[in-house]
BAKOLDO-665583 format. One record per residue (C-alpha): residue in one letter; x, y, z; residue number from 1. Coordinates in nm, 4 decimals. Layout:
+-------+----------+----------+----------+-------+
| torgu |     east |    north |       up | bakol |
+-------+----------+----------+----------+-------+
|     A |        X |        Y |        Z |   NUM |
...
+-------+----------+----------+----------+-------+
% end
This chain:
+-------+----------+----------+----------+-------+
| torgu |     east |    north |       up | bakol |
+-------+----------+----------+----------+-------+
|     M |   4.2737 |  -0.3499 |   2.6206 |     1 |
|     D |   4.5466 |  -0.2548 |   2.4001 |     2 |
|     A |   4.5326 |  -0.2116 |   1.9974 |     3 |
|     D |   4.6860 |  -0.5839 |   1.9993 |     4 |
|     E |   4.4387 |  -0.7452 |   2.2149 |     5 |
|     N |   4.1569 |  -0.5750 |   2.0089 |     6 |
|     D |   4.2812 |  -0.7305 |   1.7281 |     7 |
|     S |   4.3341 |  -1.0901 |   1.8735 |     8 |
|     I |   4.1505 |  -1.3949 |   1.7467 |     9 |
|     V |   3.8676 |  -1.4992 |   1.9829 |    10 |
|     Y |   3.6971 |  -1.8410 |   1.9555 |    11 |
|     L |   3.3267 |  -1.8681 |   2.0737 |    12 |
|     N |   3.1009 |  -2.1570 |   2.1083 |    13 |
|     V |   2.7606 |  -2.0619 |   2.0588 |    14 |
|     G |   2.5466 |  -2.3436 |   2.1567 |    15 |
|     G |   2.7756 |  -2.6069 |   2.0031 |    16 |
|     M |   2.8317 |  -2.4140 |   1.6748 |    17 |
|     E |   3.1968 |  -2.2593 |   1.6649 |    18 |
|     F |   3.2919 |  -1.9455 |   1.5340 |    19 |
|     A |   3.6199 |  -1.7347 |   1.5224 |    20 |
|     T |   3.6097 |  -1.3651 |   1.5237 |    21 |
|     T |   3.8099 |  -1.0787 |   1.6724 |    22 |
|     V |   3.7547 |  -0.8508 |   1.9945 |    23 |
|     D |   3.7601 |  -0.5613 |   1.7568 |    24 |
|     T |   3.4769 |  -0.6718 |   1.5774 |    25 |
|     L |   3.2581 |  -0.7956 |   1.8659 |    26 |
|     T |   3.3102 |  -0.4446 |   2.0312 |    27 |
|     Q |   3.3050 |  -0.1412 |   1.8152 |    28 |
|     R |   3.0054 |  -0.1417 |   1.5857 |    29 |
|     D |   2.7435 |  -0.1265 |   1.8798 |    30 |
|     T |   2.9583 |  -0.0275 |   2.1984 |    31 |
|     D |   2.6532 |  -0.0815 |   2.4096 |    32 |
|     S |   2.5665 |  -0.4521 |   2.2975 |    33 |
|     M |   2.5622 |  -0.7388 |   2.5117 |    34 |
|     L |   2.8865 |  -0.8676 |   2.3266 |    35 |
|     A |   3.0723 |  -0.5214 |   2.3470 |    36 |
|     V |   3.0301 |  -0.5495 |   2.7273 |    37 |
|     M |   3.1024 |  -0.9052 |   2.7357 |    38 |
|     F |   3.4655 |  -0.8360 |   2.5607 |    39 |
|     S |   3.5240 |  -0.5001 |   2.7236 |    40 |
|     G |   3.7463 |  -0.6570 |   2.9743 |    41 |
|     R |   3.5589 |  -0.5914 |   3.2546 |    42 |
|     H |   3.3524 |  -0.9334 |   3.2808 |    43 |
|     K |   3.4730 |  -1.2590 |   3.3405 |    44 |
|     L |   3.4002 |  -1.4583 |   3.0403 |    45 |
|     H |   3.2352 |  -1.8266 |   3.0411 |    46 |
|     M |   3.4940 |  -2.0458 |   2.9060 |    47 |
|     D |   3.4422 |  -2.4099 |   2.7381 |    48 |
|     K |   3.7945 |  -2.5079 |   2.8306 |    49 |
|     R |   3.7816 |  -2.8435 |   2.6206 |    50 |
|     K |   3.7844 |  -2.5981 |   2.3158 |    51 |
|     N |   3.9338 |  -2.3124 |   2.4809 |    52 |
|     A |   3.6616 |  -2.1326 |   2.3393 |    53 |
|     V |   3.4167 |  -1.8273 |   2.5169 |    54 |
|     F |   3.0770 |  -2.0251 |   2.5923 |    55 |
|     I |   2.7314 |  -1.8411 |   2.4801 |    56 |
|     D |   2.4476 |  -2.0545 |   2.6055 |    57 |
|     R |   2.2499 |  -1.9844 |   2.2891 |    58 |
|     D |   2.1180 |  -2.1366 |   1.9541 |    59 |
|     G |   2.4305 |  -2.0383 |   1.6967 |    60 |
|     T |   2.1842 |  -2.0555 |   1.3871 |    61 |
|     H |   2.1927 |  -1.7033 |   1.3331 |    62 |
|     F |   2.4938 |  -1.6119 |   1.4970 |    63 |
|     R |   2.7310 |  -1.6081 |   1.1700 |    64 |
|     H |   2.4546 |  -1.3454 |   1.0581 |    65 |
|     I |   2.4954 |  -1.1615 |   1.3741 |    66 |
|     L |   2.8941 |  -1.1615 |   1.3190 |    67 |
|     N |   2.8790 |  -1.0352 |   0.9616 |    68 |
|     W |   2.6619 |  -0.7647 |   1.0608 |    69 |
|     L |   2.8930 |  -0.6620 |   1.2973 |    70 |
|     R |   3.1667 |  -0.6752 |   1.0316 |    71 |
|     D |   3.0143 |  -0.4955 |   0.7553 |    72 |
|     G |   2.6560 |  -0.3705 |   0.8881 |    73 |
|     C |   2.4761 |  -0.5624 |   0.5849 |    74 |
|     I |   2.1118 |  -0.7153 |   0.6560 |    75 |
|     P |   2.1401 |  -1.0777 |   0.5359 |    76 |
|     L |   1.9086 |  -1.2328 |   0.2642 |    77 |
|     L |   1.6872 |  -1.5025 |   0.4752 |    78 |
|     E |   1.3805 |  -1.6865 |   0.4307 |    79 |
|     P |   1.0507 |  -1.4810 |   0.5407 |    80 |
|     A |   1.0110 |  -1.6850 |   0.8451 |    81 |
|     A |   1.3873 |  -1.6699 |   0.9564 |    82 |
|     Y |   1.3674 |  -1.2838 |   0.9948 |    83 |
|     A |   1.1551 |  -1.3023 |   1.2989 |    84 |
|     E |   1.4270 |  -1.5594 |   1.4661 |    85 |
|     F |   1.6775 |  -1.3415 |   1.3526 |    86 |
|     Q |   1.5002 |  -1.0461 |   1.5209 |    87 |
|     R |   1.5048 |  -1.2471 |   1.8562 |    88 |
|     E |   1.8698 |  -1.2891 |   1.8123 |    89 |
|     A |   1.9267 |  -0.9036 |   1.7794 |    90 |
|     Q |   1.7242 |  -0.8482 |   2.1093 |    91 |
|     F |   1.9403 |  -1.0886 |   2.2836 |    92 |
|     Y |   2.2359 |  -0.9650 |   2.2057 |    93 |
|     Q |   2.1313 |  -0.6006 |   2.2607 |    94 |
|     L |   2.2171 |  -0.4736 |   1.9240 |    95 |
|     S |   1.9699 |  -0.1924 |   1.9095 |    96 |
|     D |   2.1189 |  -0.0460 |   1.5712 |    97 |
|     L |   2.0504 |  -0.3797 |   1.4197 |    98 |
|     K |   1.6950 |  -0.3911 |   1.5449 |    99 |
|     E |   1.6324 |  -0.0600 |   1.3978 |   100 |
|     Q |   1.7859 |  -0.1661 |   1.0612 |   101 |
|     L |   1.5731 |  -0.4966 |   1.0842 |   102 |
|     K |   1.2939 |  -0.2861 |   1.1452 |   103 |
|     L |   1.3100 |  -0.0750 |   0.8326 |   104 |
|     F |   1.4310 |  -0.3278 |   0.6209 |   105 |
|     L |   1.1305 |  -0.5754 |   0.7031 |   106 |
|     S |   0.9063 |  -0.2528 |   0.6164 |   107 |
|     R |   1.0368 |  -0.1828 |   0.3098 |   108 |
|     K |   1.0389 |  -0.5201 |   0.2105 |   109 |
|     E |   0.6646 |  -0.5686 |   0.3316 |   110 |
|     E |   0.5870 |  -0.2340 |   0.0873 |   111 |
|     E |   0.7674 |  -0.4318 |  -0.2071 |   112 |
|     E |   0.5666 |  -0.7176 |  -0.1732 |   113 |
|     E |   0.2653 |  -0.5589 |  -0.1703 |   114 |
|     K |   0.3541 |  -0.3727 |  -0.4889 |   115 |
|     A |   0.3865 |  -0.7293 |  -0.6602 |   116 |
|     E |   0.2540 |  -0.7827 |  -0.9845 |   117 |
|     M |  -0.0803 |  -1.0312 |  -1.0292 |   118 |
|     T |  -0.2341 |  -1.1782 |  -1.3072 |   119 |
|     R |  -0.6214 |  -1.2260 |  -1.3785 |   120 |
|     S |  -0.5843 |  -1.5951 |  -1.2948 |   121 |
|     Q |  -0.3931 |  -1.5182 |  -0.9764 |   122 |
|     V |  -0.6789 |  -1.2931 |  -0.8515 |   123 |
|     I |  -0.9238 |  -1.5593 |  -0.9465 |   124 |
|     K |  -0.7482 |  -1.7700 |  -0.6982 |   125 |
|     C |  -0.7640 |  -1.5004 |  -0.4073 |   126 |
|     I |  -1.1379 |  -1.4760 |  -0.4464 |   127 |
|     Q |  -1.1989 |  -1.8294 |  -0.4683 |   128 |
|     F |  -1.0128 |  -1.9357 |  -0.1578 |   129 |
|     S |  -1.0361 |  -1.6411 |   0.0608 |   130 |
|     E |  -1.3757 |  -1.4722 |   0.2145 |   131 |
|     K |  -1.1893 |  -1.1299 |   0.2544 |   132 |
|     V |  -0.9741 |  -1.0338 |  -0.0382 |   133 |
|     R |  -0.7045 |  -0.7610 |   0.0356 |   134 |
|     L |  -0.5269 |  -0.6407 |  -0.2958 |   135 |
|     R |  -0.3597 |  -0.3550 |  -0.0886 |   136 |
|     G |  -0.0951 |  -0.1983 |  -0.3008 |   137 |
|     V |  -0.0655 |  -0.4471 |  -0.5750 |   138 |
|     N |   0.0060 |  -0.3919 |  -0.9422 |   139 |
|     L |  -0.2858 |  -0.4784 |  -1.1893 |   140 |
|     S |  -0.2016 |  -0.2655 |  -1.4422 |   141 |
|     G |  -0.3383 |  -0.3636 |  -1.7504 |   142 |
|     Q |  -0.4834 |  -0.6680 |  -1.6295 |   143 |
|     N |  -0.8135 |  -0.7799 |  -1.7789 |   144 |
|     L |  -1.0628 |  -0.8566 |  -1.4513 |   145 |
|     S |  -1.3914 |  -0.8289 |  -1.6879 |   146 |
|     K |  -1.6862 |  -0.9633 |  -1.5753 |   147 |
|     L |  -1.5384 |  -1.1253 |  -1.2221 |   148 |
|     D |  -1.7014 |  -1.0991 |  -0.8876 |   149 |
|     L |  -1.4763 |  -0.8548 |  -0.7178 |   150 |
|     K |  -1.7466 |  -0.7526 |  -0.4582 |   151 |
|     K |  -1.5888 |  -0.5958 |  -0.1366 |   152 |
|     V |  -1.2373 |  -0.6661 |  -0.2614 |   153 |
|     D |  -0.9760 |  -0.4190 |  -0.0805 |   154 |
|     F |  -0.7883 |  -0.2176 |  -0.3772 |   155 |
|     T |  -0.6521 |   0.0479 |  -0.1755 |   156 |
|     N |  -0.3649 |   0.2062 |  -0.3050 |   157 |
|     A |  -0.3166 |  -0.0575 |  -0.5949 |   158 |
|     N |  -0.1890 |   0.0218 |  -0.9245 |   159 |
|     I |  -0.5006 |  -0.0328 |  -1.1711 |   160 |
|     G |  -0.3993 |   0.2040 |  -1.4606 |   161 |
|     N |  -0.5365 |   0.0674 |  -1.7784 |   162 |
|     T |  -0.6883 |  -0.2414 |  -1.6188 |   163 |
|     F |  -1.0338 |  -0.3654 |  -1.7493 |   164 |
|     F |  -1.2898 |  -0.4031 |  -1.5387 |   165 |
|     N |  -1.5729 |  -0.4067 |  -1.7974 |   166 |
|     R |  -1.8855 |  -0.5533 |  -1.6313 |   167 |
|     A |  -1.7367 |  -0.6593 |  -1.3027 |   168 |
|     L |  -1.9410 |  -0.7085 |  -1.0052 |   169 |
|     L |  -1.7310 |  -0.4475 |  -0.7545 |   170 |
|     Q |  -1.9864 |  -0.3696 |  -0.4935 |   171 |
|     L |  -1.8607 |  -0.1881 |  -0.1890 |   172 |
|     A |  -1.5304 |  -0.2396 |  -0.3028 |   173 |
|     R |  -1.2289 |  -0.0079 |  -0.1767 |   174 |
|     F |  -1.0086 |   0.1753 |  -0.4234 |   175 |
|     D |  -0.9074 |   0.4724 |  -0.1674 |   176 |
|     G |  -0.5744 |   0.6276 |  -0.3252 |   177 |
|     A |  -0.5240 |   0.3884 |  -0.6131 |   178 |
|     E |  -0.3817 |   0.4700 |  -0.9340 |   179 |
|     A |  -0.6478 |   0.4268 |  -1.1684 |   180 |
|     D |  -0.5481 |   0.6415 |  -1.4889 |   181 |
|     G |  -0.7049 |   0.4964 |  -1.8123 |   182 |
|     A |  -0.8984 |   0.2420 |  -1.5937 |   183 |
|     N |  -1.1984 |   0.0590 |  -1.7656 |   184 |
|     F |  -1.5350 |   0.0243 |  -1.5529 |   185 |
|     H |  -1.7818 |   0.0243 |  -1.8357 |   186 |
|     N |  -2.0901 |  -0.1210 |  -1.7422 |   187 |
|     A |  -1.9611 |  -0.2218 |  -1.3902 |   188 |
|     N |  -2.1291 |  -0.2433 |  -1.0884 |   189 |
|     L |  -1.9749 |   0.0208 |  -0.8358 |   190 |
|     S |  -2.2420 |   0.0609 |  -0.6050 |   191 |
|     E |  -2.1064 |   0.2148 |  -0.2575 |   192 |
|     C |  -1.7600 |   0.1571 |  -0.3842 |   193 |
|     S |  -1.4985 |   0.4175 |  -0.2194 |   194 |
|     F |  -1.2735 |   0.6110 |  -0.4474 |   195 |
|     L |  -1.1235 |   0.8461 |  -0.2039 |   196 |
|     K |  -0.8434 |   1.0592 |  -0.3238 |   197 |
|     T |  -0.8244 |   0.8150 |  -0.6264 |   198 |
|     A |  -0.6561 |   0.9108 |  -0.9333 |   199 |
|     M |  -0.8758 |   0.7957 |  -1.2469 |   200 |
|     R |  -0.7607 |   1.0509 |  -1.5010 |   201 |
|     G |  -0.9261 |   0.9511 |  -1.8418 |   202 |
|     A |  -1.1124 |   0.6519 |  -1.6869 |   203 |
|     V |  -1.3999 |   0.4763 |  -1.8637 |   204 |
|     L |  -1.7431 |   0.4317 |  -1.6517 |   205 |
|     S |  -1.9809 |   0.4883 |  -1.8956 |   206 |
|     G |  -2.2895 |   0.2692 |  -1.8029 |   207 |
|     A |  -2.1452 |   0.2049 |  -1.4719 |   208 |
|     I |  -2.3547 |   0.1764 |  -1.1279 |   209 |
|     L |  -2.2130 |   0.4162 |  -0.9128 |   210 |
|     Q |  -2.5046 |   0.4714 |  -0.6827 |   211 |
|     S |  -2.3929 |   0.5934 |  -0.3404 |   212 |
|     A |  -2.0359 |   0.5617 |  -0.4465 |   213 |
|     N |  -1.7693 |   0.7763 |  -0.2541 |   214 |
|     L |  -1.5488 |   0.9795 |  -0.5185 |   215 |
|     Q |  -1.4750 |   1.2519 |  -0.2580 |   216 |
|     D |  -1.1357 |   1.4621 |  -0.3803 |   217 |
|     S |  -1.0810 |   1.2162 |  -0.6738 |   218 |
|     I |  -0.9081 |   1.3281 |  -1.0015 |   219 |
|     L |  -1.1574 |   1.2429 |  -1.2562 |   220 |
|     S |  -1.0440 |   1.5045 |  -1.5253 |   221 |
|     D |  -1.1231 |   1.3716 |  -1.8922 |   222 |
|     S |  -1.3109 |   1.0825 |  -1.7492 |   223 |
|     S |  -1.6166 |   0.9470 |  -1.9180 |   224 |
|     F |  -1.9510 |   0.8637 |  -1.7069 |   225 |
|     C |  -2.1880 |   0.9073 |  -1.9987 |   226 |
|     N |  -2.5322 |   0.7104 |  -1.9038 |   227 |
|     A |  -2.3935 |   0.6087 |  -1.5608 |   228 |
|     D |  -2.5767 |   0.5805 |  -1.2649 |   229 |
|     L |  -2.4666 |   0.8582 |  -0.9985 |   230 |
|     R |  -2.7625 |   0.8667 |  -0.7803 |   231 |
|     S |  -2.6496 |   0.9912 |  -0.4111 |   232 |
|     A |  -2.2835 |   0.9599 |  -0.5338 |   233 |
|     H |  -2.0337 |   1.1599 |  -0.3206 |   234 |
|     L |  -1.8349 |   1.3950 |  -0.5487 |   235 |
|     Q |  -1.7133 |   1.6402 |  -0.2971 |   236 |
|     N |  -1.4068 |   1.8651 |  -0.4321 |   237 |
|     A |  -1.3423 |   1.6011 |  -0.7079 |   238 |
|     D |  -1.1962 |   1.7132 |  -1.0204 |   239 |
|     L |  -1.4388 |   1.6524 |  -1.3020 |   240 |
|     T |  -1.2583 |   1.8987 |  -1.5523 |   241 |
|     N |  -1.3597 |   1.8158 |  -1.9017 |   242 |
|     A |  -1.5447 |   1.4698 |  -1.7805 |   243 |
|     N |  -1.8202 |   1.3471 |  -2.0032 |   244 |
|     L |  -2.1323 |   1.2999 |  -1.7782 |   245 |
|     S |  -2.3737 |   1.3510 |  -2.0520 |   246 |
|     N |  -2.7250 |   1.1812 |  -1.9911 |   247 |
|     A |  -2.5599 |   1.0502 |  -1.6351 |   248 |
|     N |  -2.8214 |   1.0330 |  -1.3381 |   249 |
|     L |  -2.6749 |   1.2564 |  -1.0580 |   250 |
|     E |  -2.9999 |   1.2651 |  -0.8767 |   251 |
|     G |  -2.9339 |   1.3679 |  -0.5200 |   252 |
|     A |  -2.5528 |   1.3311 |  -0.5779 |   253 |
|     N |  -2.3090 |   1.5951 |  -0.3739 |   254 |
|     L |  -2.0939 |   1.7821 |  -0.6006 |   255 |
|     K |  -2.0145 |   2.0538 |  -0.3321 |   256 |
|     G |  -1.6875 |   2.2322 |  -0.4290 |   257 |
|     A |  -1.6226 |   1.9922 |  -0.7584 |   258 |
|     R |  -1.4479 |   2.0956 |  -1.0316 |   259 |
|     L |  -1.6569 |   2.0862 |  -1.3577 |   260 |
|     N |  -1.5029 |   2.3363 |  -1.5966 |   261 |
|     G |  -1.5394 |   2.1938 |  -1.9538 |   262 |
|     A |  -1.7275 |   1.9166 |  -1.8061 |   263 |
|     N |  -2.0446 |   1.7804 |  -2.0358 |   264 |
|     L |  -2.3817 |   1.7361 |  -1.8302 |   265 |
|     K |  -2.5750 |   1.7344 |  -2.1570 |   266 |
|     G |  -2.9277 |   1.5626 |  -2.0564 |   267 |
|     A |  -2.8008 |   1.4582 |  -1.6986 |   268 |
|     N |  -3.0569 |   1.4350 |  -1.4464 |   269 |
|     L |  -2.9452 |   1.6533 |  -1.1697 |   270 |
|     Q |  -3.2456 |   1.6771 |  -0.9625 |   271 |
|     R |  -3.1932 |   1.7561 |  -0.5954 |   272 |
|     A |  -2.8285 |   1.7100 |  -0.6614 |   273 |
|     Y |  -2.5963 |   1.9535 |  -0.4359 |   274 |
|     L |  -2.4568 |   2.2083 |  -0.6295 |   275 |
|     R |  -2.3731 |   2.4432 |  -0.3661 |   276 |
|     D |  -2.0573 |   2.7008 |  -0.4778 |   277 |
|     V |  -1.9668 |   2.5272 |  -0.7634 |   278 |
|     D |  -1.8488 |   2.7095 |  -1.0800 |   279 |
|     L |  -2.0724 |   2.6177 |  -1.3721 |   280 |
|     R |  -2.0062 |   2.8727 |  -1.6174 |   281 |
|     N |  -1.7779 |   2.6751 |  -1.8476 |   282 |
|     T |  -2.0013 |   2.3696 |  -1.8284 |   283 |
|     K |  -2.2531 |   2.2171 |  -2.0792 |   284 |
|     L |  -2.5965 |   2.1759 |  -1.9203 |   285 |
|     D |  -2.8108 |   2.1692 |  -2.2561 |   286 |
|     G |  -3.1168 |   1.9521 |  -2.1451 |   287 |
|     A |  -3.0202 |   1.8640 |  -1.8071 |   288 |
|     N |  -3.2676 |   1.8360 |  -1.5423 |   289 |
|     L |  -3.1774 |   2.0819 |  -1.2500 |   290 |
|     G |  -3.5217 |   2.0577 |  -1.0418 |   291 |
|     G |  -3.4754 |   2.0791 |  -0.6959 |   292 |
|     A |  -3.1284 |   2.1137 |  -0.7144 |   293 |
|     N |  -2.9394 |   2.3271 |  -0.4403 |   294 |
|     L |  -2.7434 |   2.6092 |  -0.6689 |   295 |
|     Q |  -2.6611 |   2.8398 |  -0.3726 |   296 |
|     G |  -2.3621 |   3.0342 |  -0.4372 |   297 |
|     A |  -2.2998 |   2.8459 |  -0.7608 |   298 |
|     N |  -2.1767 |   3.0684 |  -1.0681 |   299 |
|     W |  -2.3733 |   2.9653 |  -1.3959 |   300 |
+-------+----------+----------+----------+-------+
% end
């Protein structure tokens, strides 16, 4: 086709819906698509002679979005359920670039939705009507979730900075990778919870039950664990710089490689705790019980 033919108007009948566009629009953006091949001039087109239009035996609901993408490369704003239909149309017309754009667009959209803010009342509705609650990536920053039964709730990658969980029941809950700076877990039940690689700077966990909890590789600097129950807790490589662990029960806890510079362990129970290779030279240990603790390679 010459330039004039490429600019010529083309009429289409897609499943009974009529559209007008140009050959250039149909062929230039994705040269390997079904539409580009159809209008390359090398194939006989199926004509609707009554309307002098090229007929495509396909539901035309989303075809205007196909044309708009071919014109300007923009993904349309649709209802959530419509994106699956639009993806099928992109597949049918063999628009590989559109398929890739849609995949990326929907992935980002899902991430944004996961980061949506939730209130206390919305959280309560979730735990009332669902046996398995997933609040992954949700923004709960500053909310008051005190005294709620949140057992086994998945808070992975959530934003719970400065959120109140005072006296909440959180056994077996997951907080892996969460942003939890300044979170308040005073007197909360966190037994067997997972805080793997969680940022909890300045968090309040005084009086909390953290028996067998997993706090490996977490940032717990300046946090308060005074009088907390950390029996058999996993604290390997945790950053406990300047943390307050006074009178905490750390019996059998694993603190291998933990950073305890400036930490307060006065009166703490460290019986049978694993403190191998830990630097305790700048740690307050007055009145701490180290009976049976593994201190091999520790500096103190």
